[in-house]
N, C-alpha and C positions, 0 to 999 in steps of 0.2 A: 283533675288538678293540673294546672298549668306547669307546675314543677316536674310533672312526670316526664316531660320532654328532656329534662336534664338528668334524670335519675341514672345513677351509675356509681362506679367505685370512687371517683373523686368526690362526688357530693356526699356519699356515705361516709367517707373519711373525714370530711369537714364536719358533718353532724356528730360523728363519734368524738371528734376532737372537742367540740363545744360541750358535749355531754360529759366529757371527762374532767372539765373544769370544776374545782371544788370550792371556790369562793368568788365573791365579787371582785376582789383584788386580782385573782388569776384571770378573770374575764377582762378587766381593764388592760392587763398586760398582753393577753392574747389578741384582743381586738385592736390594740394599739399597733401590734406587729402586723396584723392581717389586713386592716382596712385603713383608708384615709380618714382624716378627721371628718370630712364632709359625709362620707359613707356612714360613719358611726352616728353622726348627728341626724342623718335622714332616717335611720332605723329607729333611733330613740324618739324622734319627732312623730313618726307614724304610730308608735305605741301610745304616746301621749294623746295624739288625736283620737285614737280608738277609745282610750279611757274617758276622754272628755265627751265624745259622742255618746258613750254608754250612760253618762251622767246627764244627758239631755242638753248640753251646751249648744249654742247656736254656732253656725259657720263663722259668723263675724267674731264672736268671742274666741273661738278656736284659732282663727287666723291671726287675731291680735295677740293672743298669749303665746302661740307656738311659732308664728311666722310661716306656718304651712300655707301653701297655695290652696285655692278652692279645688283645684284638680286633685291634689293630694288628699284633701278632706273627702272629696267625693269617692275617690278610689278606696280609701279606708272604709267609708260607709258602705260601699258596695260589698266589700269583703265581710263586713259585720253582718250584712243582711243575707248575702248569698254565697259566702265563702265556706271554709272548712271549720268554722267556729274556733279557730286557733287563737284569735285575739281574746275571745271570751275565756277560753281555757287558761291561757297564760295569765291574764289579768286577775282571774279568780284565784289562781295559785299564788300570785304575788300578794294579793290582799290577805289571804290566809296566812302566809308566811309572816307578813308584817304584824298581823294580830298576835301570832305566837311570840314573836320577838318582843312586842310590847308587854305581854303578860309575864315575861321572864325577868 
């Protein structure tokens, strides 16, 4: 993993802080304090690109709907194909959570 080069106490602290958040509203507040608007938008955009790639959308459609560059789309696709399966894991969990919320 590329991130292994960064592994350490500071990154562990960041991930523990994120894992401690208990609601979407807490996430909004934390990431508003932590990141710039552009950083948050880039993270959200990559996740949406991954979702759209999983659903078989074309690069053109993804680029048009998300504003992502073809370089970003290619990078996300490479992660989907050869990465740690984290996009798949998180998108599956989000989908399951959304199903549960609709049933309630």
